[in-house]
C-alpha positions as MATLAB code, in Angstrom:
seq = 'MSVTKKITVVAISILLASVVGCTNAKKVTPEMQEECGKAAAAYFADKFPESAYYGRYDSHYNSKEDKCFIKVYGVAKTSAAIELHLIDINENKSFGYCSIGSSIVCEVAGKKCESGDKKPFQVQARWNALAKKYMEE';
ca = [
      32.966   74.347   26.165;
      34.099   76.639   28.945;
      35.780   75.352   32.095;
      32.746   76.353   34.164;
      30.392   74.357   31.945;
      32.740   71.328   32.039;
      32.850   71.465   35.843;
      29.046   71.751   35.970;
      28.607   68.755   33.643;
      31.046   66.664   35.703;
      29.358   67.700   38.972;
      25.910   66.790   37.647;
      27.217   63.447   36.347;
      28.733   62.619   39.734;
      25.536   63.659   41.512;
      23.359   61.506   39.242;
      25.687   58.529   39.607;
      25.636   58.824   43.379;
      21.839   59.115   43.499;
      21.419   56.057   41.276;
      24.025   54.203   43.337;
      22.284   55.005   46.626;
      19.532   52.527   46.060;
      20.579   49.118   47.317;
      17.313   47.449   46.393;
      17.741   44.165   44.607;
      15.386   42.870   41.985;
      13.315   40.313   43.818;
      12.916   37.060   41.955;
      10.186   34.498   42.553;
      12.935   32.186   43.843;
      13.944   34.727   46.511;
      10.344   34.992   47.721;
      10.000   31.202   47.640;
      13.183   30.708   49.683;
      12.000   33.337   52.150;
       8.649   31.553   52.419;
      10.326   28.204   53.110;
      12.623   29.758   55.718;
       9.638   31.481   57.344;
       7.680   28.215   57.547;
      10.598   26.503   59.290;
      11.140   29.486   61.604;
       7.450   29.626   62.543;
       7.314   25.888   63.273;
      10.428   26.148   65.461;
       9.751   29.388   67.359;
       5.945   29.317   67.576;
       5.003   25.658   68.166;
       1.351   24.641   68.185;
       1.746   23.372   71.742;
       2.285   26.932   73.012;
       0.783   29.196   70.396;
      -2.289   29.627   68.204;
      -1.220   31.633   65.204;
      -0.425   32.275   61.591;
       2.237   34.167   59.698;
       3.054   36.053   56.529;
       6.523   36.197   54.992;
       8.145   38.672   52.630;
      11.578   39.190   51.137;
      12.242   42.933   51.403;
      14.583   44.013   48.606;
      15.371   47.416   50.101;
      16.441   45.930   53.432;
      17.786   42.745   51.784;
      16.038   40.739   54.500;
      13.483   37.977   54.825;
      10.765   39.064   57.249;
       8.111   37.065   59.015;
       5.062   38.767   60.518;
       3.390   36.549   63.106;
      -0.148   36.979   64.447;
      -1.264   34.834   67.314;
      -2.339   34.119   70.852;
      -0.011   32.675   73.456;
      -1.790   29.787   75.182;
      -0.281   30.671   78.569;
      -1.400   34.301   78.694;
      -4.222   34.582   76.134;
      -2.611   37.842   74.993;
      -2.727   38.751   71.322;
       0.833   38.887   70.054;
       2.251   40.347   66.866;
       5.875   39.868   65.857;
       7.959   41.288   62.999;
      11.251   39.426   62.692;
      14.210   39.292   60.302;
      14.485   35.521   60.297;
      18.004   35.311   58.862;
      19.435   37.303   61.766;
      16.726   36.264   64.261;
      16.303   39.978   65.008;
      13.037   41.497   66.158;
      11.933   44.601   64.269;
       8.618   44.864   66.073;
       6.511   43.369   68.822;
       3.026   43.946   70.150;
       1.277   42.296   73.068;
      -2.358   43.153   73.724;
      -3.667   41.610   76.913;
      -4.018   42.865   80.468;
      -1.474   45.497   79.419;
      -0.478   46.785   75.998;
       3.103   46.945   74.761;
       3.713   47.709   71.086;
       6.575   49.024   68.980;
       8.042   48.723   65.496;
      11.643   49.736   64.864;
      11.688   51.712   68.106;
       8.417   53.570   67.429;
       5.695   52.993   69.998;
       2.295   52.371   68.499;
      -0.129   52.667   71.391;
      -2.998   55.035   70.731;
      -4.027   57.549   73.379;
      -7.077   55.558   74.461;
      -5.313   52.183   74.038;
      -8.186   50.474   72.265;
      -6.816   47.077   71.170;
      -8.000   47.281   67.547;
      -6.579   50.774   67.118;
      -3.239   49.674   68.600;
      -3.142   46.631   66.322;
      -4.015   48.777   63.283;
      -1.235   51.253   64.162;
       1.260   48.381   64.607;
       0.273   46.925   61.220;
       0.682   50.347   59.602;
       4.203   50.693   61.021;
       5.144   47.125   60.015;
       3.720   47.512   56.492;
       6.844   49.032   54.935;
       8.881   45.953   55.877;
       6.353   43.616   54.302;
       5.876   45.416   50.964;
       9.186   46.712   49.580;
];
C-alpha cells in the first residue's frame, strides 16, 4: 500500500471515529424516564402549587441534552394568563417561557415565538413546536 493510500485510510478512520464520538446521546432506560417523571412530579408540586396555579405537566428525559425536562401548561390564578414553561429541573434552568394574557411574551432557547398577528393559539402552537425537540430526543 502506498504512503498516500495509508494516509488516506488513517484520515478516514480518524474522521469516522470523531463523527461517531460526537454524539453524546445516552441510551435512555425506562428507569431514567421513571426517575425523571418522579423528579418532575416533585418539582411541579413545589414550584406550581394548586393554591396559585391551575395546571398540568409533561416530563421527558432528553438523552441528547442529558437533561430531565418538565413542560408545564397552566393558568396563574392571580393573572388568568396562560403560561407555558420548559425547564431543566435538575439545574432549575428555564429553556422556554410563554405568557398569553393582556400581553404576549414567548420564547424557547432565545427564539421568540410570537406570530405576526399574535393570535394566542398560533403563538402557543409555535411555542410547542420550538419546545418539541427538548421533549422528544
